[in-house]
BALOBA-1460 file (C-alpha; in Angstrom, 3 decimals):
// residues 382
<rec num="1" residu="m" x="-11.385" y="-22.851" z="-41.643"/>
<rec num="2" residu="r" x="-10.237" y="-25.277" z="-44.369"/>
<rec num="3" residu="l" x="-6.937" y="-27.441" z="-43.519"/>
<rec num="4" residu="l" x="-4.975" y="-29.299" z="-45.731"/>
<rec num="5" residu="f" x="-3.255" y="-32.205" z="-43.811"/>
<rec num="6" residu="l" x="-0.340" y="-33.968" z="-45.579"/>
<rec num="7" residu="s" x="1.290" y="-37.138" z="-44.424"/>
<rec num="8" residu="l" x="3.270" y="-39.622" z="-45.979"/>
<rec num="9" residu="y" x="1.405" y="-42.296" z="-44.189"/>
<rec num="10" residu="f" x="-1.942" y="-42.380" z="-42.270"/>
<rec num="11" residu="h" x="-4.457" y="-44.436" z="-40.474"/>
<rec num="12" residu="p" x="-5.146" y="-47.252" z="-40.691"/>
<rec num="13" residu="a" x="-1.765" y="-48.021" z="-41.333"/>
<rec num="14" residu="r" x="-0.064" y="-49.959" z="-38.614"/>
<rec num="15" residu="h" x="3.699" y="-50.196" z="-39.539"/>
<rec num="16" residu="y" x="4.697" y="-46.706" z="-38.616"/>
<rec num="17" residu="g" x="3.745" y="-46.475" z="-34.841"/>
<rec num="18" residu="g" x="2.947" y="-43.631" z="-32.983"/>
<rec num="19" residu="p" x="2.820" y="-40.921" z="-35.636"/>
<rec num="20" residu="v" x="-0.040" y="-42.692" z="-37.215"/>
<rec num="21" residu="a" x="-1.926" y="-42.582" z="-33.974"/>
<rec num="22" residu="s" x="-1.236" y="-38.973" z="-33.211"/>
<rec num="23" residu="t" x="-2.013" y="-37.590" z="-36.714"/>
<rec num="24" residu="w" x="-5.210" y="-39.734" z="-36.779"/>
<rec num="25" residu="s" x="-6.426" y="-38.341" z="-33.378"/>
<rec num="26" residu="l" x="-5.420" y="-34.655" z="-34.108"/>
<rec num="27" residu="s" x="-7.029" y="-34.598" z="-37.381"/>
<rec num="28" residu="r" x="-10.274" y="-36.051" z="-35.953"/>
<rec num="29" residu="q" x="-10.483" y="-33.489" z="-33.158"/>
<rec num="30" residu="l" x="-9.715" y="-30.585" z="-35.400"/>
<rec num="31" residu="a" x="-12.753" y="-31.845" z="-37.581"/>
<rec num="32" residu="e" x="-14.988" y="-32.384" z="-34.669"/>
<rec num="33" residu="a" x="-14.127" y="-28.519" z="-33.646"/>
<rec num="34" residu="g" x="-15.605" y="-27.580" z="-37.004"/>
<rec num="35" residu="t" x="-12.470" y="-27.438" z="-39.213"/>
<rec num="36" residu="q" x="-12.973" y="-28.603" z="-42.628"/>
<rec num="37" residu="v" x="-9.933" y="-31.274" z="-42.913"/>
<rec num="38" residu="r" x="-8.562" y="-32.791" z="-45.961"/>
<rec num="39" residu="i" x="-5.872" y="-35.327" z="-45.698"/>
<rec num="40" residu="l" x="-3.644" y="-36.373" z="-48.354"/>
<rec num="41" residu="t" x="-1.592" y="-39.353" z="-48.047"/>
<rec num="42" residu="t" x="-0.128" y="-42.619" z="-49.670"/>
<rec num="43" residu="d" x="-1.508" y="-45.967" z="-49.384"/>
<rec num="44" residu="a" x="1.926" y="-47.160" z="-47.641"/>
<rec num="45" residu="d" x="1.749" y="-49.647" z="-44.697"/>
<rec num="46" residu="g" x="5.570" y="-50.820" z="-44.430"/>
<rec num="47" residu="d" x="6.018" y="-53.442" z="-47.278"/>
<rec num="48" residu="e" x="2.207" y="-53.648" z="-47.991"/>
<rec num="49" residu="r" x="-0.286" y="-51.367" z="-49.365"/>
<rec num="50" residu="l" x="-3.575" y="-50.472" z="-47.574"/>
<rec num="51" residu="p" x="-6.649" y="-51.784" z="-49.247"/>
<rec num="52" residu="v" x="-8.247" y="-48.455" z="-49.695"/>
<rec num="53" residu="d" x="-10.366" y="-46.905" z="-52.656"/>
<rec num="54" residu="k" x="-9.405" y="-44.444" z="-55.085"/>
<rec num="55" residu="g" x="-10.500" y="-40.728" z="-54.564"/>
<rec num="56" residu="w" x="-11.769" y="-38.682" z="-51.598"/>
<rec num="57" residu="q" x="-13.169" y="-40.812" z="-48.863"/>
<rec num="58" residu="d" x="-15.437" y="-39.411" z="-46.018"/>
<rec num="59" residu="l" x="-14.065" y="-40.634" z="-42.571"/>
<rec num="60" residu="a" x="-16.083" y="-38.571" z="-40.410"/>
<rec num="61" residu="p" x="-17.830" y="-35.157" z="-40.448"/>
<rec num="62" residu="n" x="-15.565" y="-32.654" z="-41.691"/>
<rec num="63" residu="l" x="-13.087" y="-34.976" z="-42.325"/>
<rec num="64" residu="e" x="-11.992" y="-36.452" z="-45.934"/>
<rec num="65" residu="v" x="-8.794" y="-38.463" z="-46.955"/>
<rec num="66" residu="r" x="-7.419" y="-39.591" z="-50.172"/>
<rec num="67" residu="y" x="-4.880" y="-42.298" z="-50.536"/>
<rec num="68" residu="c" x="-2.463" y="-41.958" z="-53.413"/>
<rec num="69" residu="r" x="-0.773" y="-45.007" z="-54.788"/>
<rec num="70" residu="r" x="2.942" y="-45.139" z="-53.921"/>
<rec num="71" residu="i" x="5.846" y="-46.357" z="-56.125"/>
<rec num="72" residu="g" x="7.218" y="-49.592" z="-55.135"/>
<rec num="73" residu="r" x="7.818" y="-49.873" z="-51.307"/>
<rec num="74" residu="g" x="8.698" y="-46.172" z="-50.716"/>
<rec num="75" residu="l" x="6.725" y="-43.264" z="-49.612"/>
<rec num="76" residu="v" x="6.649" y="-41.408" z="-53.105"/>
<rec num="77" residu="a" x="3.289" y="-41.194" z="-54.583"/>
<rec num="78" residu="p" x="3.484" y="-38.886" z="-57.811"/>
<rec num="79" residu="a" x="-0.372" y="-38.283" z="-57.729"/>
<rec num="80" residu="m" x="0.199" y="-36.477" z="-54.315"/>
<rec num="81" residu="l" x="2.044" y="-33.376" z="-55.745"/>
<rec num="82" residu="p" x="-0.677" y="-32.178" z="-58.185"/>
<rec num="83" residu="a" x="-3.305" y="-32.979" z="-55.707"/>
<rec num="84" residu="a" x="-1.445" y="-31.140" z="-53.002"/>
<rec num="85" residu="l" x="-1.061" y="-27.932" z="-55.285"/>
<rec num="86" residu="r" x="-4.756" y="-28.113" z="-56.242"/>
<rec num="87" residu="e" x="-5.925" y="-28.440" z="-52.681"/>
<rec num="88" residu="l" x="-3.527" y="-25.713" z="-51.508"/>
<rec num="89" residu="a" x="-5.178" y="-23.087" z="-53.536"/>
<rec num="90" residu="k" x="-8.620" y="-23.748" z="-51.633"/>
<rec num="91" residu="a" x="-7.136" y="-24.352" z="-48.192"/>
<rec num="92" residu="d" x="-6.782" y="-21.707" z="-45.707"/>
<rec num="93" residu="l" x="-3.677" y="-23.429" z="-43.943"/>
<rec num="94" residu="v" x="-1.534" y="-26.444" z="-44.943"/>
<rec num="95" residu="y" x="-0.340" y="-28.970" z="-42.169"/>
<rec num="96" residu="l" x="2.750" y="-31.143" z="-43.151"/>
<rec num="97" residu="s" x="3.673" y="-34.072" z="-40.846"/>
<rec num="98" residu="g" x="7.266" y="-34.790" z="-41.002"/>
<rec num="99" residu="l" x="10.401" y="-32.894" z="-41.931"/>
<rec num="100" residu="f" x="12.287" y="-34.937" z="-44.672"/>
<rec num="101" residu="v" x="9.338" y="-35.129" z="-47.127"/>
<rec num="102" residu="w" x="9.944" y="-34.969" z="-50.832"/>
<rec num="103" residu="l" x="7.001" y="-32.746" z="-51.075"/>
<rec num="104" residu="l" x="8.496" y="-30.099" z="-49.238"/>
<rec num="105" residu="p" x="10.637" y="-28.464" z="-51.708"/>
<rec num="106" residu="f" x="7.549" y="-28.122" z="-53.968"/>
<rec num="107" residu="l" x="5.160" y="-27.123" z="-51.117"/>
<rec num="108" residu="a" x="7.062" y="-24.320" z="-49.355"/>
<rec num="109" residu="p" x="7.396" y="-22.078" z="-52.684"/>
<rec num="110" residu="a" x="3.878" y="-22.899" z="-53.595"/>
<rec num="111" residu="a" x="2.580" y="-21.743" z="-50.088"/>
<rec num="112" residu="k" x="4.390" y="-18.663" z="-50.230"/>
<rec num="113" residu="l" x="3.270" y="-17.762" z="-53.722"/>
<rec num="114" residu="l" x="-0.464" y="-18.243" z="-52.883"/>
<rec num="115" residu="g" x="-0.109" y="-16.605" z="-49.428"/>
<rec num="116" residu="k" x="-0.950" y="-19.635" z="-47.561"/>
<rec num="117" residu="p" x="0.502" y="-20.527" z="-44.045"/>
<rec num="118" residu="l" x="2.628" y="-23.697" z="-43.878"/>
<rec num="119" residu="v" x="2.941" y="-25.478" z="-40.564"/>
<rec num="120" residu="v" x="5.403" y="-28.219" z="-40.481"/>
<rec num="121" residu="s" x="5.543" y="-30.973" z="-37.707"/>
<rec num="122" residu="p" x="9.078" y="-32.531" z="-37.630"/>
<rec num="123" residu="r" x="7.820" y="-35.538" z="-35.644"/>
<rec num="124" residu="g" x="11.229" y="-36.218" z="-34.098"/>
<rec num="125" residu="m" x="13.280" y="-35.958" z="-37.179"/>
<rec num="126" residu="a" x="14.977" y="-32.913" z="-36.076"/>
<rec num="127" residu="l" x="16.558" y="-34.652" z="-33.133"/>
<rec num="128" residu="p" x="20.190" y="-35.335" z="-33.165"/>
<rec num="129" residu="e" x="19.951" y="-39.108" z="-33.418"/>
<rec num="130" residu="a" x="17.412" y="-38.847" z="-36.502"/>
<rec num="131" residu="l" x="19.740" y="-36.410" z="-38.210"/>
<rec num="132" residu="a" x="22.642" y="-38.607" z="-37.779"/>
<rec num="133" residu="s" x="21.050" y="-41.323" z="-39.966"/>
<rec num="134" residu="k" x="21.877" y="-40.550" z="-43.821"/>
<rec num="135" residu="r" x="23.456" y="-37.265" z="-42.620"/>
<rec num="136" residu="g" x="24.521" y="-36.171" z="-46.113"/>
<rec num="137" residu="k" x="21.251" y="-36.580" z="-47.861"/>
<rec num="138" residu="k" x="19.547" y="-34.843" z="-44.772"/>
<rec num="139" residu="r" x="22.101" y="-31.865" z="-44.954"/>
<rec num="140" residu="t" x="21.455" y="-31.456" z="-48.887"/>
<rec num="141" residu="f" x="17.854" y="-31.575" z="-48.171"/>
<rec num="142" residu="l" x="17.673" y="-28.878" z="-45.519"/>
<rec num="143" residu="r" x="20.014" y="-26.655" z="-47.572"/>
<rec num="144" residu="l" x="17.329" y="-26.856" z="-50.323"/>
<rec num="145" residu="a" x="14.428" y="-26.493" z="-48.027"/>
<rec num="146" residu="k" x="16.076" y="-23.358" z="-46.631"/>
<rec num="147" residu="m" x="16.597" y="-22.117" z="-50.304"/>
<rec num="148" residu="v" x="12.772" y="-22.594" z="-51.175"/>
<rec num="149" residu="g" x="11.392" y="-20.644" z="-47.829"/>
<rec num="150" residu="l" x="11.301" y="-23.292" z="-45.095"/>
<rec num="151" residu="n" x="12.925" y="-20.855" z="-42.656"/>
<rec num="152" residu="r" x="9.611" y="-18.910" z="-43.269"/>
<rec num="153" residu="a" x="7.496" y="-21.720" z="-42.036"/>
<rec num="154" residu="a" x="5.974" y="-22.266" z="-38.643"/>
<rec num="155" residu="f" x="6.911" y="-25.371" z="-36.907"/>
<rec num="156" residu="h" x="4.711" y="-27.390" z="-34.558"/>
<rec num="157" residu="v" x="7.067" y="-29.006" z="-31.881"/>
<rec num="158" residu="t" x="5.786" y="-31.662" z="-29.434"/>
<rec num="159" residu="s" x="8.664" y="-31.781" z="-26.855"/>
<rec num="160" residu="l" x="11.312" y="-29.129" z="-25.392"/>
<rec num="161" residu="p" x="14.312" y="-31.171" z="-26.921"/>
<rec num="162" residu="e" x="12.664" y="-30.932" z="-30.409"/>
<rec num="163" residu="a" x="12.144" y="-27.301" z="-30.000"/>
<rec num="164" residu="d" x="15.819" y="-26.795" z="-28.970"/>
<rec num="165" residu="h" x="17.228" y="-28.758" z="-31.763"/>
<rec num="166" residu="l" x="14.938" y="-27.163" z="-34.234"/>
<rec num="167" residu="r" x="16.057" y="-23.803" z="-33.201"/>
<rec num="168" residu="t" x="19.612" y="-24.574" z="-34.281"/>
<rec num="169" residu="l" x="18.511" y="-25.494" z="-37.778"/>
<rec num="170" residu="f" x="15.917" y="-22.741" z="-38.249"/>
<rec num="171" residu="p" x="16.664" y="-20.016" z="-35.721"/>
<rec num="172" residu="k" x="14.278" y="-17.502" z="-36.954"/>
<rec num="173" residu="a" x="11.400" y="-19.787" z="-37.686"/>
<rec num="174" residu="e" x="8.267" y="-19.419" z="-35.545"/>
<rec num="175" residu="q" x="7.653" y="-22.402" z="-33.136"/>
<rec num="176" residu="k" x="4.581" y="-23.566" z="-31.215"/>
<rec num="177" residu="l" x="4.895" y="-26.101" z="-28.459"/>
<rec num="178" residu="i" x="1.933" y="-28.342" z="-28.242"/>
<rec num="179" residu="p" x="2.422" y="-31.868" z="-27.162"/>
<rec num="180" residu="n" x="0.891" y="-34.777" z="-28.445"/>
<rec num="181" residu="g" x="-2.284" y="-35.825" z="-27.180"/>
<rec num="182" residu="v" x="-3.568" y="-39.048" z="-25.629"/>
<rec num="183" residu="e" x="-6.974" y="-40.950" z="-26.185"/>
<rec num="184" residu="i" x="-8.234" y="-41.348" z="-22.793"/>
<rec num="185" residu="p" x="-10.493" y="-44.371" z="-22.234"/>
<rec num="186" residu="s" x="-13.663" y="-43.912" z="-20.084"/>
<rec num="187" residu="d" x="-13.857" y="-45.233" z="-16.514"/>
<rec num="188" residu="e" x="-16.545" y="-47.877" z="-17.803"/>
<rec num="189" residu="a" x="-14.112" y="-49.031" z="-20.663"/>
<rec num="190" residu="l" x="-11.450" y="-49.372" z="-18.032"/>
<rec num="191" residu="a" x="-13.738" y="-51.273" z="-15.759"/>
<rec num="192" residu="a" x="-14.720" y="-53.713" z="-18.588"/>
<rec num="193" residu="l" x="-11.056" y="-54.197" z="-19.760"/>
<rec num="194" residu="r" x="-10.229" y="-55.112" z="-16.063"/>
<rec num="195" residu="a" x="-13.103" y="-57.624" z="-15.858"/>
<rec num="196" residu="s" x="-11.439" y="-59.657" z="-18.500"/>
<rec num="197" residu="p" x="-8.139" y="-60.565" z="-17.291"/>
<rec num="198" residu="p" x="-5.532" y="-62.246" z="-19.718"/>
<rec num="199" residu="n" x="-4.996" y="-66.062" z="-19.331"/>
<rec num="200" residu="r" x="-1.183" y="-65.202" z="-19.251"/>
<rec num="201" residu="p" x="1.515" y="-64.794" z="-16.533"/>
<rec num="202" residu="p" x="2.189" y="-61.237" z="-15.373"/>
<rec num="203" residu="y" x="4.265" y="-59.456" z="-17.838"/>
<rec num="204" residu="l" x="6.208" y="-56.169" z="-18.710"/>
<rec num="205" residu="l" x="5.434" y="-54.717" z="-22.221"/>
<rec num="206" residu="f" x="6.986" y="-53.050" z="-24.995"/>
<rec num="207" residu="l" x="4.771" y="-51.750" z="-27.394"/>
<rec num="208" residu="g" x="5.841" y="-50.238" z="-30.695"/>
<rec num="209" residu="r" x="7.899" y="-50.777" z="-33.807"/>
<rec num="210" residu="l" x="10.510" y="-53.502" z="-33.438"/>
<rec num="211" residu="h" x="13.109" y="-51.267" z="-35.124"/>
<rec num="212" residu="p" x="16.960" y="-50.679" z="-34.175"/>
<rec num="213" residu="h" x="16.002" y="-47.098" z="-33.189"/>
<rec num="214" residu="k" x="13.650" y="-48.205" z="-30.648"/>
<rec num="215" residu="q" x="16.163" y="-50.587" z="-29.170"/>
<rec num="216" residu="p" x="14.220" y="-53.574" z="-28.092"/>
<rec num="217" residu="e" x="17.401" y="-55.534" z="-27.696"/>
<rec num="218" residu="l" x="18.275" y="-53.188" z="-24.802"/>
<rec num="219" residu="i" x="15.041" y="-53.976" z="-23.297"/>
<rec num="220" residu="l" x="15.393" y="-57.576" z="-23.545"/>
<rec num="221" residu="e" x="18.943" y="-57.329" z="-22.214"/>
<rec num="222" residu="a" x="17.739" y="-55.397" z="-19.051"/>
<rec num="223" residu="f" x="14.924" y="-57.905" z="-18.478"/>
<rec num="224" residu="t" x="17.616" y="-60.695" z="-18.748"/>
<rec num="225" residu="t" x="19.886" y="-59.002" z="-16.291"/>
<rec num="226" residu="w" x="17.037" y="-58.482" z="-13.898"/>
<rec num="227" residu="a" x="15.986" y="-62.018" z="-14.283"/>
<rec num="228" residu="q" x="19.222" y="-63.511" z="-13.675"/>
<rec num="229" residu="a" x="19.802" y="-61.327" z="-10.435"/>
<rec num="230" residu="h" x="16.533" y="-62.307" z="-9.035"/>
<rec num="231" residu="p" x="16.051" y="-66.243" z="-9.755"/>
<rec num="232" residu="e" x="13.487" y="-66.263" z="-7.021"/>
<rec num="233" residu="n" x="11.049" y="-64.373" z="-9.256"/>
<rec num="234" residu="q" x="10.017" y="-66.802" z="-12.236"/>
<rec num="235" residu="a" x="6.517" y="-65.466" z="-12.628"/>
<rec num="236" residu="l" x="7.122" y="-62.205" z="-14.698"/>
<rec num="237" residu="h" x="7.612" y="-62.454" z="-18.446"/>
<rec num="238" residu="l" x="8.508" y="-59.875" z="-21.153"/>
<rec num="239" residu="r" x="6.373" y="-59.223" z="-24.249"/>
<rec num="240" residu="l" x="7.678" y="-57.352" z="-27.054"/>
<rec num="241" residu="v" x="4.768" y="-56.403" z="-29.346"/>
<rec num="242" residu="g" x="4.548" y="-54.632" z="-32.718"/>
<rec num="243" residu="p" x="5.504" y="-54.779" z="-36.346"/>
<rec num="244" residu="g" x="8.885" y="-54.959" z="-37.361"/>
<rec num="245" residu="e" x="11.555" y="-56.482" z="-39.655"/>
<rec num="246" residu="e" x="11.812" y="-60.287" z="-39.763"/>
<rec num="247" residu="r" x="15.549" y="-60.169" z="-39.248"/>
<rec num="248" residu="l" x="15.363" y="-58.206" z="-35.917"/>
<rec num="249" residu="r" x="12.501" y="-60.547" z="-34.764"/>
<rec num="250" residu="h" x="14.801" y="-63.547" z="-35.302"/>
<rec num="251" residu="q" x="17.579" y="-61.707" z="-33.718"/>
<rec num="252" residu="l" x="15.470" y="-61.125" z="-30.604"/>
<rec num="253" residu="q" x="14.446" y="-64.675" z="-30.405"/>
<rec num="254" residu="t" x="18.042" y="-65.738" z="-30.788"/>
<rec num="255" residu="q" x="19.026" y="-63.355" z="-27.831"/>
<rec num="256" residu="a" x="16.271" y="-64.763" z="-25.823"/>
<rec num="257" residu="q" x="17.335" y="-68.370" z="-26.191"/>
<rec num="258" residu="a" x="20.921" y="-67.404" z="-25.669"/>
<rec num="259" residu="a" x="19.877" y="-66.066" z="-22.136"/>
<rec num="260" residu="g" x="17.852" y="-69.300" z="-21.418"/>
<rec num="261" residu="l" x="14.512" y="-67.293" z="-21.203"/>
<rec num="262" residu="e" x="12.867" y="-68.230" z="-24.369"/>
<rec num="263" residu="s" x="9.773" y="-69.397" z="-22.305"/>
<rec num="264" residu="r" x="9.486" y="-66.068" z="-20.797"/>
<rec num="265" residu="i" x="10.361" y="-63.592" z="-23.449"/>
<rec num="266" residu="h" x="7.631" y="-63.130" z="-26.323"/>
<rec num="267" residu="i" x="8.228" y="-61.400" z="-29.645"/>
<rec num="268" residu="e" x="4.361" y="-60.900" z="-30.830"/>
<rec num="269" residu="p" x="2.945" y="-59.239" z="-33.764"/>
<rec num="270" residu="a" x="1.144" y="-55.737" z="-33.710"/>
<rec num="271" residu="v" x="-2.248" y="-55.354" z="-32.318"/>
<rec num="272" residu="t" x="-5.001" y="-52.771" z="-32.435"/>
<rec num="273" residu="g" x="-8.147" y="-51.680" z="-31.036"/>
<rec num="274" residu="d" x="-9.684" y="-53.601" z="-27.928"/>
<rec num="275" residu="a" x="-6.906" y="-56.029" z="-27.971"/>
<rec num="276" residu="k" x="-4.222" y="-53.351" z="-27.675"/>
<rec num="277" residu="a" x="-6.351" y="-51.796" z="-24.869"/>
<rec num="278" residu="h" x="-6.526" y="-55.234" z="-23.179"/>
<rec num="279" residu="l" x="-2.788" y="-55.539" z="-23.439"/>
<rec num="280" residu="l" x="-1.925" y="-52.072" z="-22.047"/>
<rec num="281" residu="i" x="-4.192" y="-52.238" z="-19.025"/>
<rec num="282" residu="h" x="-3.115" y="-55.599" z="-17.666"/>
<rec num="283" residu="a" x="0.715" y="-55.115" z="-18.109"/>
<rec num="284" residu="t" x="2.812" y="-54.595" z="-14.982"/>
<rec num="285" residu="a" x="4.481" y="-51.817" z="-16.620"/>
<rec num="286" residu="l" x="5.370" y="-50.450" z="-20.062"/>
<rec num="287" residu="l" x="9.090" y="-50.135" z="-21.030"/>
<rec num="288" residu="l" x="10.502" y="-47.812" z="-23.561"/>
<rec num="289" residu="a" x="14.335" y="-47.288" z="-24.312"/>
<rec num="290" residu="s" x="14.510" y="-45.618" z="-27.663"/>
<rec num="291" residu="k" x="17.703" y="-43.884" z="-28.925"/>
<rec num="292" residu="s" x="15.608" y="-40.734" z="-29.061"/>
<rec num="293" residu="e" x="11.986" y="-39.818" z="-28.941"/>
<rec num="294" residu="n" x="10.305" y="-36.492" z="-29.284"/>
<rec num="295" residu="f" x="7.058" y="-38.077" z="-27.366"/>
<rec num="296" residu="g" x="6.682" y="-41.775" z="-27.174"/>
<rec num="297" residu="m" x="2.954" y="-42.458" z="-27.881"/>
<rec num="298" residu="s" x="2.972" y="-45.853" z="-26.088"/>
<rec num="299" residu="v" x="3.905" y="-44.286" z="-22.837"/>
<rec num="300" residu="g" x="0.944" y="-41.900" z="-22.879"/>
<rec num="301" residu="e" x="-1.419" y="-44.730" z="-23.870"/>
<rec num="302" residu="a" x="-0.196" y="-46.980" z="-20.976"/>
<rec num="303" residu="l" x="-0.706" y="-44.288" z="-18.673"/>
<rec num="304" residu="a" x="-4.001" y="-43.479" z="-19.901"/>
<rec num="305" residu="h" x="-4.946" y="-47.271" z="-19.117"/>
<rec num="306" residu="q" x="-3.440" y="-47.001" z="-15.642"/>
<rec num="307" residu="t" x="-0.383" y="-48.675" z="-16.384"/>
<rec num="308" residu="p" x="3.129" y="-47.427" z="-14.971"/>
<rec num="309" residu="a" x="5.987" y="-46.885" z="-17.192"/>
<rec num="310" residu="i" x="9.640" y="-47.247" z="-17.216"/>
<rec num="311" residu="v" x="11.221" y="-44.906" z="-19.839"/>
<rec num="312" residu="t" x="14.899" y="-44.199" z="-20.283"/>
<rec num="313" residu="q" x="16.004" y="-40.598" z="-20.326"/>
<rec num="314" residu="s" x="16.331" y="-40.398" z="-24.160"/>
<rec num="315" residu="a" x="12.781" y="-39.679" z="-24.158"/>
<rec num="316" residu="p" x="11.114" y="-36.553" z="-22.538"/>
<rec num="317" residu="w" x="9.209" y="-38.164" z="-19.756"/>
<rec num="318" residu="q" x="10.946" y="-36.848" z="-16.590"/>
<rec num="319" residu="g" x="7.281" y="-36.210" z="-15.559"/>
<rec num="320" residu="l" x="7.102" y="-40.025" z="-14.794"/>
<rec num="321" residu="e" x="8.813" y="-39.169" z="-11.563"/>
<rec num="322" residu="k" x="7.471" y="-35.791" z="-10.835"/>
<rec num="323" residu="h" x="3.919" y="-37.306" z="-10.888"/>
<rec num="324" residu="r" x="5.153" y="-40.580" z="-9.312"/>
<rec num="325" residu="c" x="3.585" y="-42.896" z="-11.726"/>
<rec num="326" residu="g" x="6.781" y="-44.441" z="-13.176"/>
<rec num="327" residu="y" x="10.560" y="-44.412" z="-13.528"/>
<rec num="328" residu="w" x="12.945" y="-42.211" z="-15.712"/>
<rec num="329" residu="p" x="16.394" y="-44.047" z="-15.678"/>
<rec num="330" residu="e" x="19.526" y="-43.535" z="-17.781"/>
<rec num="331" residu="t" x="19.628" y="-45.387" z="-20.997"/>
<rec num="332" residu="s" x="21.798" y="-48.342" z="-19.934"/>
<rec num="333" residu="t" x="20.991" y="-52.078" z="-19.175"/>
<rec num="334" residu="e" x="21.916" y="-51.815" z="-15.490"/>
<rec num="335" residu="a" x="19.658" y="-48.773" z="-14.886"/>
<rec num="336" residu="l" x="16.576" y="-50.306" z="-16.656"/>
<rec num="337" residu="a" x="17.141" y="-53.509" z="-14.772"/>
<rec num="338" residu="e" x="17.366" y="-51.618" z="-11.280"/>
<rec num="339" residu="s" x="14.086" y="-49.743" z="-12.448"/>
<rec num="340" residu="i" x="12.349" y="-53.032" z="-12.991"/>
<rec num="341" residu="q" x="13.331" y="-54.338" z="-9.519"/>
<rec num="342" residu="e" x="12.080" y="-51.172" z="-7.789"/>
<rec num="343" residu="l" x="8.715" y="-51.708" z="-9.576"/>
<rec num="344" residu="v" x="8.354" y="-55.225" z="-8.939"/>
<rec num="345" residu="r" x="9.171" y="-55.067" z="-5.141"/>
<rec num="346" residu="l" x="6.088" y="-52.781" z="-4.906"/>
<rec num="347" residu="s" x="2.888" y="-54.210" z="-3.619"/>
<rec num="348" residu="e" x="0.072" y="-54.621" z="-6.262"/>
<rec num="349" residu="e" x="-1.650" y="-51.653" z="-4.481"/>
<rec num="350" residu="e" x="1.221" y="-49.420" z="-4.788"/>
<rec num="351" residu="r" x="1.451" y="-50.003" z="-8.509"/>
<rec num="352" residu="y" x="-2.120" y="-49.317" z="-8.914"/>
<rec num="353" residu="e" x="-1.819" y="-46.072" z="-7.344"/>
<rec num="354" residu="m" x="1.140" y="-45.366" z="-9.548"/>
<rec num="355" residu="g" x="-1.016" y="-46.149" z="-12.413"/>
<rec num="356" residu="r" x="-3.988" y="-44.048" z="-11.193"/>
<rec num="357" residu="r" x="-1.693" y="-41.129" z="-10.832"/>
<rec num="358" residu="g" x="-0.506" y="-41.649" z="-14.263"/>
<rec num="359" residu="r" x="-4.054" y="-41.555" z="-15.746"/>
<rec num="360" residu="s" x="-4.801" y="-38.495" z="-13.915"/>
<rec num="361" residu="w" x="-1.751" y="-36.674" z="-15.382"/>
<rec num="362" residu="m" x="-2.929" y="-37.763" z="-18.783"/>
<rec num="363" residu="e" x="-6.370" y="-36.390" z="-18.219"/>
<rec num="364" residu="e" x="-4.901" y="-33.017" z="-16.893"/>
<rec num="365" residu="e" x="-2.406" y="-32.054" z="-19.704"/>
<rec num="366" residu="f" x="-2.927" y="-34.454" z="-22.590"/>
<rec num="367" residu="g" x="-6.628" y="-34.777" z="-23.656"/>
<rec num="368" residu="w" x="-6.876" y="-34.318" z="-27.262"/>
<rec num="369" residu="e" x="-9.786" y="-31.930" z="-27.209"/>
<rec num="370" residu="a" x="-7.841" y="-29.361" z="-25.359"/>
<rec num="371" residu="l" x="-4.636" y="-29.659" z="-27.408"/>
<rec num="372" residu="a" x="-6.632" y="-29.635" z="-30.710"/>
<rec num="373" residu="g" x="-8.318" y="-26.337" z="-29.350"/>
<rec num="374" residu="r" x="-4.904" y="-24.858" z="-28.771"/>
<rec num="375" residu="m" x="-3.700" y="-25.987" z="-32.119"/>
<rec num="376" residu="l" x="-6.884" y="-24.372" z="-33.741"/>
<rec num="377" residu="g" x="-6.417" y="-21.059" z="-31.888"/>
<rec num="378" residu="w" x="-2.741" y="-20.890" z="-33.050"/>
<rec num="379" residu="f" x="-3.867" y="-21.540" z="-36.585"/>
<rec num="380" residu="e" x="-6.444" y="-18.677" z="-36.656"/>
<rec num="381" residu="t" x="-3.776" y="-16.218" z="-35.726"/>
<rec num="382" residu="m" x="-1.734" y="-16.961" z="-38.950"/>
């Protein structure tokens, strides 16, 4: 099978968080399964451009990528459209990552004309909170997309909430629920990471974009509430790690100073590779409190590294409680603070067992190889 994979940003971009990690892993696994994968994307990485070469580049066997130069700081790269139409004619199927993508009104009718299946993965863009932003423009885009045939596309959804909300937009469209996968480090890799402890106090970790949608200020506020209620516990720190706007980083610093906790709250730049793995495995727990999530890649990554997670009910991680590997509180300062206290008062051994159960869950249900196999099986029925 020849697959054309379209995304407005791609590995090794660091600015866009989980979607980059998931599309990179998915494309690699499909290629390893024997699919010929060609990826068209832009050179965008937030305000920066990726230092990439022109033309098609081999990333791995069966996996090629072309980074098209974007205009200004947006996600429009004019060369993507003619390249996509050329590649579409040679592909067996086209997979589009994202919903409000400027290519879509051109791509949907072209795919129909050529008889090529089109699979669209909204990546959380169909959730109510995402639709509420720039509502007028998005409604206009959706009307146009329906006019050119998007209601005849197939949709890859990664969570039940996303599937439910997408059905209200495209009630007759085909859907397939396949969750995002998680890279599972080997036992040997985990042992090596544990053998190199951080020269830092114990910490709770937020890992992701420092963006208003992710609500890092709510996590900081919950940590402050917990710390002020438990002055006897001065050891635990909070680390907010990821790319983000300088304005928000300054706001978080100011918030920490106002609480008198600037020595225990750290706002840090993004990390990748071994540094990221080291950060995950040594955290007391990962925290996530976004306005909405269709997955939440950092949660799966933390659990894969045997680290418990505290995730608010705005993300579809109720399995944390079912599998006894974390907490799923309401999205409020008080509920988050209570969950932090529940976790902190456990023994180190009890927290380790929570992490171990989380890793087992990830291995059983979220391994990329099995999920890519399900995806490929679905593609082959089209």
